[in-house]
VEXNU-388762 format. One record per atom (N, C-alpha, C): residue in three letters; z negated, x, y negated. Coordinates in pm, whole numbers, plus 32768, in hexadecimal, padded with zeros to 4 digits. Each point is the difference from the previous one (the first is absolute). Layout:
N
ALAZXY/...
END
This chain:
143
MET8813840F7F46/MET7F7D800B7FC4/MET7FA47F90802F/LYS80357F858008/LYS7FAE7F90802D/LYS7FD380158090/LYS805980378053/LYS7FDB8019808B/LYS7F8E80668007/TYR800580667FAA/TYR7F9780657FFE/TYR7F7A7FC17FDA/ILE80017FAC7F99/ILE7F867FBE7FD3/ILE7FCB7FA4806E/TYR805A7FB4803E/TYR7FD97FA6806C/TYR7FC1804F8072/LEU803E80718024/LEU7FCC8054806B/LEU7F7780387FDA/LEU7FF180297F83/LEU7F8180347FD1/LEU7F927F978008/VAL80237F857FDC/VAL7F9D7F928007/VAL7FD97FE68091/ILE80608002805A/ILE7FE27FEB808F/ILE7FA5806E8034/VAL8022807D7FE1/VAL7FAF8071802C/VAL7F737FF67FC6/ALA7FF87FDB7F81/ALA7F7D7FF17FC0/ALA7FAF7F928042/THR80407F91801E/THR7FBB7F918040/THR7FCC8027808A/ILE80548042804D/ILE7FD7802E8086/ILE7F8E80647FF3/SER800D805C7FA2/SER7F9780647FEC/SER7F7D7FC07FD3/LEU800C7FA07FA5/LEU7F887FBB7FD0/LEU7FBB7FB68072/ASN804F7FC08055/ASN7FC57FB88072/ASN7FBB8062805F/ALA803F80728019/ALA7FC480638058/ALA7F7F80377FC4/MET8003801B7F7E/MET7F8980337FBE/MET7F917F987FFF/ALA80247F837FEC/ALA7F9C7F947FFC/ALA7FBA7FF28085/GLN8047801A806C/GLN7FC67FF48085/GLN7FA38075801E/LYS800B806E7FB9/LYS7FAC80758018/LYS7F7E7FF37FB1/GLY7FAA7FA4802B/GLY7F7B7FF47FC8/GLY7FFB7FC37F74/GLY80697FC37FD4/GLY7FFE7FC17F7D/GLY7FFE80617F8C/ARG802C807B8018/ARG7FFE80677F97/ARG80507FD57F86/LEU80727FC58018/LEU80557FD37F93/LEU7FBA7F937FB0/GLU7FC17FA38047/GLU7FBB7F937FBC/GLU7F8E80377FAB/ALA7FBA80628034/ALA7F93803D7FB3/ALA803680457F83/MET80728041800C/MET803F80417F8D/MET80267F987F97/LYS80387F91802F/LYS802B7F967FA5/LYS7F877FC37FB8/ILE7F957FE8804A/ILE7F867FC77FC4/ILE7FCA805E7F94/GLY7FFC80808020/GLY7FD080627F9E/GLY805980057F85/PHE80827FFD8016/PHE806180057F93/PHE7FEF7F887FA4/ILE7FFA7F89803B/ILE7FF37F857FB0/ILE7F7A7FFC7FB9/THR7F9580238045/THR7F7B7FFF7FC3/THR7FFC805D7F87/GLU803B8076800F/GLU800280607F92/GLU80557FCC7F8B/ARG80767FCF801F/ARG805A7FD17F96/ARG7FC67F897FB4/LEU7FBC7FA68048/LEU7FC87F897FBF/LEU7F78801A7FC2/ASN7FC480718026/ASN7F7B80217FCE/ASN7FA17F8A8017/LEU7FF97FD4807D/LEU7FB17F8B8023/LEU7F6B801E7FF9/SER7FB77FA67FC3/SER7F6E80078005/SER7FD67FD1808B/SER7F8380178023/SER7FD47FD38085/SER80047F68800A/ASP7FDF7FBC7F93/ASP80057F6D8001/ASP80907FCF8010/GLU805D80407FB9/GLU808D7FD9800C/GLU8032801B808D/ALA7FDC80728038/ALA802E80258086/ALA7FD17F9B8068/LYS7F867FD07FF3/LYS7FC97FA08060/LYS80527F808008/VAL80327FD27F8E/VAL804D7F838000/VAL80968018800D/PHE802D80777FD7/PHE808F801E8005/PHE8033801A808D/TRP7FBC8056804C/TRP8037802C8081/TRP80147F8F8065/PRO7FA87F9E800A/PRO801E7F91805D/PRO80817FB57FDA/VAL80157FEB7F7E/VAL807B7FBD7FD3/VAL80798057801D/TYR7FF380817FE2/TYR8070805C8017/TYR8022800A8095/ASN7F9A80058054/ASN801880088091/ASN80477F848034/LYS7FDB7F8C7FCD/LYS80447F848026/LYS809180037FD0/PHE801680307F88/PHE8087800F7FC8/PHE8056805A8059/THR7FCC80748022/THR804F805D8051/THR80187FC8808D/ASP7F9E7FB98037/ASP80147FC08082/ASP806F7F977FFA/ASP7FFD7FAE7F98/ASP80657F977FF2/ASP808C803B7FEC/ILE800980687FAF/ILE808280437FEA/ILE8031803E8082/LYS7FA680418049/LYS80248040807F/LYS80357F9A8064/LYS7FBB7F90800C/LYS802A7F96805C/LYS808B7FCB7FDA/LEU80147FE87F81/LEU80827FD07FD1/LEU806E80648020/ARG7FE8807E7FE2/ARG806580688019/ARG801E800E8095/GLN7F997FFE8052/GLN8015800E8090/GLN80527F8E8037/SER7FE17F877FD8/SER80497F8E8036/SER808D7FF97FC8/SER800F80147F80/SER80847FF47FC3/SER805A8075801E/LYS7FCE80787FEE/LYS805380778013/LYS802D800D8092/GLY7FA77FE1805C/GLY80258006808E/GLY806F7F9E8020/LYS7FF37F8A7FCC/LYS80657F978016/LYS808580297FC2/ILE7FFD80317F86/ILE807B80297FBB/ILE803F80768045/SER7FB08060802C/SER803680748048/SER80467FD78080/GLU7FC27FA38049/GLU803F7FCE807A/GLU80857FBC7FE2/GLU80017FB07F97/GLU807A7FB87FDB/GLU806F80617FD7/MET7FDB80717FC6/MET806280607FD0/MET802980678069/ALA7FC97FF58077/ALA801880648068/ALA80948014801E/ASP804E7F967FFB/ASP808E800C8021/ASP80557FD57F89/MET7FF080497F91/MET80477FDE7F84/MET80987FF58011/PRO8042805E8044/PRO80937FF78008/PRO80327F7F8043/ALA7FB37FCD805F/ALA802C7F888048/ALA7FCE7F7F7FBF/MET7FB8800D7F92/MET7FC37F8C7FC0/MET806A7FA77FBE/THR7FF07F7F8015/THR80597FA07FBE/THR7FD17FEB7F70/ASP80547FC27FB0/ASP7FD97FE37F75/ASP7F877FA37FFC/ALA7FFA7FA2805B/ALA7F8F7FA38005/ALA7F7E804B8023/GLU8009805D805D/GLU7F8B80508025/GLU7FD6805A7F8B/ALA806280397FBC/ALA7FE280547F8C/ALA7FBF7FAE7F92/GLU802E7F877FED/GLU7FC67FA57F9C/GLU7F6E7FE48021/LYS7FE27FEB8080/LYS7F767FE7802B/LYS7FA8807A7FE6/VAL80338077801F/VAL7FB3807A7FE8/VAL7FE6800F7F6A/LEU80667FE97FAF/LEU7FEF800A7F70/LEU7F977F9D7FCE/ASN80067F868031/ASN7F9C7F9B7FD9/ASN7F74802B802C/ASP7FF480388078/ASP7F7E8030802F/ASP7FCB80707FA8/MET805A805A7FD5/MET7FD8806E7FA8/MET7FCF7FCB7F79/VAL80487FA27FC9/VAL7FD97FC57F7F/VAL7F7C7FB5800F/ASN7FF17FB4806C/ASN7F837FB68017/ASN7F8A805F800F/PHE801580728042/PHE7F958063800C/PHE7FD580317F76/LYS805F80207FAC/LYS7FDF80307F79/LYS7FB77F947FB0/ILE80277F858011/ILE7FBD7F917FBA/ILE7F707FF38031/GLN7FED80068084/GLN7F797FF68038/GLN7FAA80767FD2/GLU803C80767FFA/GLU7FB880767FD1/GLU7FD67FEE7F6D/ALA805C7FCD7FAF/ALA7FE07FE77F73/ALA7F947F947FF2/ASP80057F9A8054/ASP7F997F987FFD/ASP7F7680398020/LEU7FFA80598063/LEU7F8180408022/LEU7FCE80567F8C/LEU805B80497FC3/LEU7FDB80547F8E/LEU7FC97FAB7F8E/LYS80407F917FE5/LYS7FD27FA57F97/LYS7F767FC88021/LYS7FF07FD4807D/LYS7F807FC9802C/LYS7F8F80667FEF/TYR8018807B8030/TYR7F9680647FFD/TYR7FEC803C7F75/ALA80657FFE7FAC/ALA7FEB802C7F75/ALA7F977FA57FBF/ALA800A7F80801C/ALA7F9D7FA17FCC/ALA7F768019803D/GLU7FFC801F8081/GLU7F80801D8042/GLU7FC280807FC9/PHE805280667FEB/PHE7FCD807E7FCA/PHE7FC97FED7F73/LYS803E7FA97FB1/LYS7FD07FE77F78/LYS7F787FBC8000/LYS7FDC7FC2806E/LYS7F7B7FC2800A/LYS7F9280688014/VAL802580778036/VAL7F9B80658020/VAL800D80807FAD/LEU8070800F7FB8/LEU801680787FAF/LEU803A7FD87F78/PRO7FEB80557F9D/PRO80457FEA7F81/PRO8097800C8015/VAL804D7FB97FB1/VAL80917FFA8013/VAL8040808C7FF8/LYS7FCB80577FAB/LYS803880887FF6/LYS7FF1804B8085/LYS7F917FE98045/LYS7FEC80428081/LYS805B7FC4806B/VAL80237F827FF2/VAL805F7FC3805E/VAL808980427FEF/VAL802880157F84/VAL807E80467FE6/VAL7FF8808E8038/LEU7F9080447FE8/LEU7FEE80878034/LEU800480038099/LEU7FCF7F97803F/LEU80047FF88093/LEU808E80088032/PHE80587FAC7FC9/PHE80897FFE802F/PHE804780837FDE/LYS7FDE803B7F90/LYS803880827FDD/LYS7FCD806A8061/ALA7F7F7FFB801F/ALA7FC58062805C/ALA803F7FF6808B/GLU801B7F86802D/GLU80427FF08083/GLU808980427FFF/ASN804C7FEA7F96/ASN8085803E7FF6/ASN7FF680987FF6/ASP7FA080307FB3/ASP7FEC80907FF3/ASP7FD9803E8086/PHE7FAB7FBB804B/PHE7FD780338083/PHE8077800B805E/LYS80547F998003/LYS807780048055/LYS805D80717FD6/ARG801080107F7D/ARG8056806B7FCC/ARG7FCB80898029/GLU7F7B80127FF6/GLU7FC2807F8029/GLU8016801C8094/LEU7FF17F988052/LEU801580118090/LEU80908026801E/LEU805E7FBD7FC0/LEU808D801F8016/LEU801F808F7FD3/LYS7FC3802A7F92/LYS801580887FD0/LYS7FCB80668066/LYS7F887FE58035/LYS7FC5805A8063/LYS805380048080/LEU80307F8D802C/LEU80547FFB8078/LEU8083804A7FEA/SER80387FF07F8B/SER807C80457FDF/SER7FEC80987FFF/GLN7F90802B7FC6/GLN7FE2808F7FFE/GLN7FEA8035808D/ARG7FBB7FB48053/ARG7FEB8028808C/ARG80838010804B/ASN80597FA37FE8/ASN808180058046/ASN805480757FD3/ARG7FEE802D7F84/ARG804B80757FCE/ARG7FCA80818038/ASP7F7D8003801C/ASP7FBF807D8030/ASP801C801B8091/
END
C-alpha cells in the first residue's frame, strides 16, 4: 500500500510539473481555488499574493535543493552503508525541520496581511487543492 501511495505521489508530482509548464494553467487554477476559498477582498489580495508568492518560491527552492540531494543519495540503497543511510536520514529530518521553519515564518507573515482565520483557511485550501488534483489524476488514470 505504501508503495502505491508513493508511486501516486511521484506520478502526481510529475504531472503537476508538466501541467505547470503548460502556460501556468495549474498555477491559475490554484490561484482561483485559493482566492475563492479565502474569499479575499481586493485589498487583501493586493497584500496577500506577494507574500504567498514569496512563500511558494521559498518552499520550491528548499524542495528542489533538498529532494534532489536526497534522491541522489538514495540512488543506490542496496549498496548503502549504515553511515551513508544515517546521513540520508539526517538530511531527510533536516529537510522537514527547514520546511517547518519556513511554514512558521510565513504563518507569521500571513497573519500580518490576513485575519488568522483566513491563514488557517489558506493552509486548508492548499491541502484541499492537492487532494482535488490527486483525485482528478487518479480518475484519469482509471479511465
